[in-house]
N, C-alpha and C positions, 0 to 999 in steps of 0.2 A: 524582564519577566518572560518566562517560557510558556508557550501554549501548545495544545495538541488539538488537532481537528481530525475527525474520522468522517469520510464521505463515501458515498456509493455513486457509481455511474454506469452507463451502458455504452459499449463501443458502437459507433455508427458503421464501421467497416470491420471485417474480421482481422484479428491479430493472431498470427502464427508465432511459433517460438522465436524465429529470427526477428520478427517485428517487435516482439516484446523485449528481446535482448537489446535491440537498438534503442527502444524507448528508455530502457533502464540506463544505458550508457549516456544518452543525452541528458536525462533527468539528473543523473548523479553529478555531472559537471555543474549544472545550474544550481542544484540544491547545495552542493558543497560550497559554492561561492557565496550562497546566501545563508549558510549555517543551518540548513534544514536537513533533518534526518527522518526516518520513518520506515514504514512497511507498506508495500504494495502487493495486494493479492488479486490475481486475475483468474477468472474461471468462467467458462461458458459465455464469453463476450461481455462479462460484467467485471467491474473493478470495485474493490473496497480498498481504501488507502487511509493510513494514519500518517499525518504530517506533524512534526514537532520541531520547535525551535523558537527563536525570538518572534513575538507576536507580529511585527511588521513583515517579517520575511515569510512566515507561514500564511498570513493573509494574502500577501502578494502571490505566492505559489497557488493558493486555492483559487484566487481570482483568475489567474492565467489558465488554470485547468478548466474552470467554468466556461471560459471563452473558447477553449480548444474545440475545433469543429470535429475532431475525431471522437468526441464524447457527446452524449446527450443524457437527459435525466440525471444531471448532477445534483445530488441532494446531500447537504451537510447533515450529519446525524448527531455528532457530539462536538462541542468546542469547550475545552476546559483549560484552566491554568494548571500547570504542573510545576513541581519543585525541581525536578531534574529530568533529563532525557531517559527514556526507557529503551531506546534503540541507538546503539553507538554508531551504526552505519545504515546504509540503505539496503534493504533486501527485497526480493521479489519472489513470491511463491507462485508456481504455475503447475497445474496438475499433469499435463501431458508429458512432462520431462520425467525420465527415469532417474533413480537415485544417483547413478554414476554421472549423468549429465548435470544434475544439481550440484554435485561436489566439484565438478570441473568448471562451471560457469560462475565467475565472480558475481556476487550480489544475489544469487538465487538461494533459496532455503527450502527445506523439506516441510514447511508449515502445512501445506495442503495434504500431505500424506498422513498427518496426524502424529508424526514422530517428533515434532518440536514442541516443547512446552515453554511458556513464558516464565520469567522470573517471578517468584511468589508475590513480590510487591506490586507487580503489574497484573498478574493473573486475576486478582480480585477486583479489577476495575471494569467499568461498563465498556470501555474501549476493547479490552480483551474479550469480553463476552460477545460483542458484536463481531469481532474477527473470527472467533470460533464458530459463531452462528453461520457466518458466511461460508466457512470451510466445510461445515457439516451438512449443507443444503445443496440439493440439486437445483440449479437456478435456470431452468429452461422455461421458455415462454409457453404458455398453455392457451 
């Protein structure tokens, strides 16, 4: 059985482009070993991530993320059973990169620039709605 989890969290310490690239590289190795794929969106010190894969491995990754001291305010927003994966690989969207940087860095996508659309079968889901909501909001503390 495959499941999908969407969660949001806040970074305890600042993440610059280099730190996010390193996080992606570390996570990709671990997630590939566990059969987990998904999408990580980082903006303004906040993260929204969709994890998908076998239930035991997704739950394991989410539990590890919840314990990670680099995050706080980890909140699960959606957990649902899925018939098939919606993301073949791991990608990370990050606003401060320009389009050339995005094309050159493996695993990064133009999602936050608004130039990436989801496949129609995923686009109508609550997970896609949340990810687009995150993309379209300024997430600054007030």
